[in-house]
C-alpha positions in Angstrom: 0.0 0.0 0.0 1.1 3.6 -0.4 0.1 7.1 0.5 1.1 10.3 -1.3 3.2 12.9 0.4 1.4 15.9 -1.1 4.0 18.6 -1.2 6.8 16.4 -2.5 4.4 14.5 -4.8 6.0 11.2 -3.9 4.5 7.9 -3.0 5.4 6.4 0.3 5.1 2.7 1.0 3.0 2.0 4.1 1.6 -0.9 6.1 -0.9 -1.4 8.9 0.3 -3.0 12.1 -1.4 -3.5 15.5 -0.9 -0.5 17.8 1.0 -0.8 21.1 1.2 1.2 24.3 4.2 3.2 23.2 2.4 4.3 20.0 -0.5 5.6 22.1 1.8 7.6 24.4 3.5 9.2 21.4 0.3 10.3 19.6 0.2 13.8 21.0 -2.8 16.0 21.8 -4.0 17.0 18.3 -5.7 13.7 17.6 -9.5 14.1 17.9 -10.4 10.8 19.5 -9.3 9.0 22.7 -7.6 6.0 21.2 -6.6 4.6 24.6 -10.3 3.9 25.3 -10.7 2.4 21.8 -8.0 -0.2 22.4 -10.1 -1.7 25.2 -13.1 -2.2 22.9 -11.6 -3.0 19.5 -8.5 -4.1 17.6 -6.7 -0.9 16.8 -4.2 -0.8 13.9 -1.8 2.0 13.0 -0.7 3.0 9.5 3.1 3.6 9.3 5.8 3.9 6.7 8.5 1.3 7.4 11.1 3.9 6.7 9.9 5.9 9.8 7.9 3.5 11.9 7.7 5.9 14.9 5.3 8.2 12.9 1.7 7.1 13.0 -0.1 8.2 9.9 -3.5 7.0 10.8 -5.5 4.7 13.1 -8.5 2.4 12.7 -10.5 0.6 15.3 -12.0 -2.7 14.1 -14.5 -5.1 15.7 -15.0 -8.6 14.5 -18.7 -9.4 14.0 -20.3 -12.7 13.0 -20.2 -12.0 9.2 -18.3 -8.8 8.7 -15.8 -6.4 10.2 -17.1 -3.2 11.8 -15.1 -0.1 11.4 -15.7 1.5 14.8 -13.4 4.5 14.3 -11.0 5.9 11.6 -8.7 8.8 11.9 -5.9 10.3 9.8 -3.1 12.1 11.6 -4.0 15.7 12.4 -1.7 17.3 9.7 -3.3 15.1 7.0 -6.9 16.2 7.3 -8.6 18.8 5.0 -7.0 21.4 2.8 -3.2 21.6 3.1 -2.9 17.9 4.2 0.6 16.5 4.4 -0.4 12.9 3.3 -3.2 11.8 1.0 -4.6 8.2 1.0 -4.4 7.4 4.7 -8.1 6.5 5.1 -8.2 4.4 2.0 -5.1 2.4 3.1 -6.7 1.8 6.6 -9.9 0.7 5.0 -8.0 -1.6 2.6 -6.3 -3.2 5.6 -9.8 -3.7 7.3 -10.9 -5.5 4.1 -7.9 -7.7 4.3 -8.8 -8.7 7.9 -12.4 -9.4 6.7 -11.0 -11.6 4.0 -8.8 -13.5 6.4 -11.8 -14.1 8.7 -13.8 -15.5 5.8 -16.2 -12.5 5.5 -15.5 -11.9 1.8 -14.1 -8.4 2.5 -17.4 -7.1 3.9 -17.2 -4.0 6.2 -19.8 -1.9 7.9 -19.6 1.5 9.6 -21.8 4.3 10.8 -20.7 7.4 8.9 -20.9 11.0 10.1 -23.5 12.7 7.9 -21.0 15.0 6.2 -18.8 11.9 5.3 -21.5 9.8 3.7 -20.8 11.0 0.1 -17.1 10.6 0.7 -17.5 7.0 1.7 -19.7 6.3 -1.3 -17.6 8.1 -3.9 -14.0 7.4 -2.7 -14.3 4.0 -1.1 -17.3 2.2 -2.7 -19.6 2.0 0.4 -23.3 1.8 0.0 -25.8 3.5 2.3 -28.5 1.5 3.9 -31.7 3.4 3.3 -31.5 6.9 4.7 -29.5 5.9 7.7 -25.9 6.6 8.5 -25.2 2.9 8.3 -23.0 2.0 5.4 -21.6 -1.3 4.1 -18.8 -2.4 1.8 -19.8 -5.4 -0.2 -17.3 -7.9 -1.8 -16.9 -6.4 -5.3 -16.4 -2.9 -3.9 -14.1 -4.3 -1.3 -11.9 -6.0 -3.9 -11.8 -2.7 -5.9 -10.8 -0.7 -2.8 -7.9 -3.1 -2.0 -6.7 -3.2 -5.6 -6.7 0.6 -5.8 -4.6 1.0 -2.6 -2.3 -1.9 -3.1 -1.2 -0.9 -6.6 2.5 -0.9 -6.7 4.0 2.5 -7.7 5.8 1.1 -10.7 5.2 4.1 -12.9 5.6 7.4 -11.1 3.5 10.2 -12.4 5.3 13.3 -13.4 
């Protein structure tokens, strides 16, 4: 998987790993959510670049259900949110890693989440989620899950100019 360092326009290889206590202590105060609480209720994974593993690019909290993986919480590092973001593609890589967990568990890549109202269109457009009725509940079905993983696991063989 890779993210793009926006200013340098370079692709950075990344991977998702389980978070540990040291990572939580090093997060800083700018993160919006209390990730220490989440670790007690879910499996939390960090997105890192192997070349600088001490820098957490994003976090995702996942809960195993009977037939899918629940995305309980997802957050990109504070300097990579909104206009002027440092890295692009963090959320997609975290969701692709959730799909891989779902596949390993035999759930065909299925994910579910409850989206904030302002993010519903983003989850539909950028990641392939479908909204259940008019609710905030969204699901990622197998075909869309496969497309999401393929998009974020594409090797950067041909750099764009």
